Residue, then its C-alpha position, 0 to 999 in steps of 0.5 A: m201457893l194454895v193449900s188444902a184446909k186440912e192441916m190448918l184445921t187439924k192444928a186449930k182443933a188440937g190447939h182450941y182456936a178457929v180459922g176464919q173463912f172470909n168470903i170474897n166478892n172481888l179484888e178489893w175483898t181478896k186483897a184486904i183479907l190476904l194482907t190482914a192474914q199476913e199481918m196477923n200471921s194467921p192461916v186463912i180460908l177464902g170462901v167463894s159462894e156459887g153466886a160470887g163465883k158467877y159474879m167474878c166471872g167463873y172459878k178459873t178467874i178466881v183461882g188466877m186472881v188469888e194465886g197471882m195475888i199471893e205471889g204479888l203481895g208476898i203472902t206466906v201464911p197458909v191460904a185455902l181457896h174454898l167453895d162455900h155451900g157448893s152444889y155437887e156440880g159446883a164442887l166438881a167445877c171448883i175441883e177442876a178449876g184449881f180450888s184447894s178446898v170445897m164444900f158440898d152442901g147436901s143438907h137439903y137431900p135425904i140423908e142417903e143421897n147426901i151420903a152417896k154424893t159425899t162419898e163420891l166427893v171424898k174419893l175425888t178430893g182425896e185423890k187430889g189432896i183437896s179438903l172437903e166440907a160436908e153439911v148436915g142440918a140446914i143453916g138458917g137464913e138466906e144463902d144464895g136463895v136457900v132459906g133455912t130457919g136455923e135447925c139443929a142437926d141430928p148428931d147420929e147423921c153427923k157421925e154417918i157423914a163424918d165417918l165417910g172421911v170428909t175433912m170438916l163438918a158443918a152442922g146446924i146448931g141454931n146458927i143462921h146466915g145474915k143478920y140475926p133477928a131480935n128473937w134469935a134463941g142463941l146457939s144450941f151448945d147441947t147439940l154441939a156437944a153431942i155432935q162433938e162427942k160423936t165426931g171426935t177429932m173432926p174439925l167442926v164448922l160454924h156458919g153464919g159467924t156474923g152477929i154471934p156474941a163473942d162469948q158464944i163464939q168462944k164456947a163454940i171453939d171450946l166445944g170443937v168448932s175449928k172454922i168460922n165463916v164470916n161474910t155479912e159483917c165484912q159487907l156491912a163494914f165495907a158499905a158503911a165506910t163507902r157510904k160515909y165517904v160519899e156522904a162527906g162529899k169526898d168523891l167530889e174533891g180532887k180525884g176522889f172519884d177514882p175507884r182506888k180512892l173511892l173504895a179505899p175506906g171500905v177496904e180499910a173497914i174490911k181489914a179492921t173487921v178481919r183483924e178483929k175476927i182473927e183475934l177473937f178466933g185465936s188464930a193470930n201467930k198460928a200460921 
């Protein structure tokens, strides 16, 4: 059964560890992440961007697949199904479809409009027991066509949004989506500390978890980050393992072309990446 991310993140914040949000793109992805979370006895958040939602034939299809898989694989660790960087309309559609958590990214609106839309969603998600993530200050890089440069959020604006009653807050602290450029300045821990001071027990979210050095991840967790999003890293691992299989001519041996065989090395690579992240975030045996 899907659960809201509230309890797992409240525990993570209190226990100074973070829960990983691993974005899913298809059945293989979902299966690899769920099996690894179960093996590590870790709570997990499955992230779905609006683009991935379209790719997987809509939010209802995804809910059906994830719920069926939890049952079919005997998954007992807490699993939240979460809309990543949702529009207002996207958030409503996911609530309707049966997601247990949604993100409304109103960071590109003027703060008044972000507050108004977030307020409506706080009420709606509250009634249904769904967790809600809000965002202040754009996250850099590209996310479904939206390009940001890695700005830092205003701690006062963060407090305004946190005080509306959202479950968790994503705040820009110089982090970006995708691969980090060579000239990246690193995370702004001063901004993070200031946000943490103003938002208290609110779990904070770090987007763009791929490529941030382990010591910076650790420091971010110490400063109140309780949810870390990983997507690109799993994609790169999957692509590299698939390329290796094909380049070695394995798809031409016997029934090596069978998708179950062709995709297997990529699935193992995703599992290895997720395992590594769960260890780094400290959520193993916290289910």
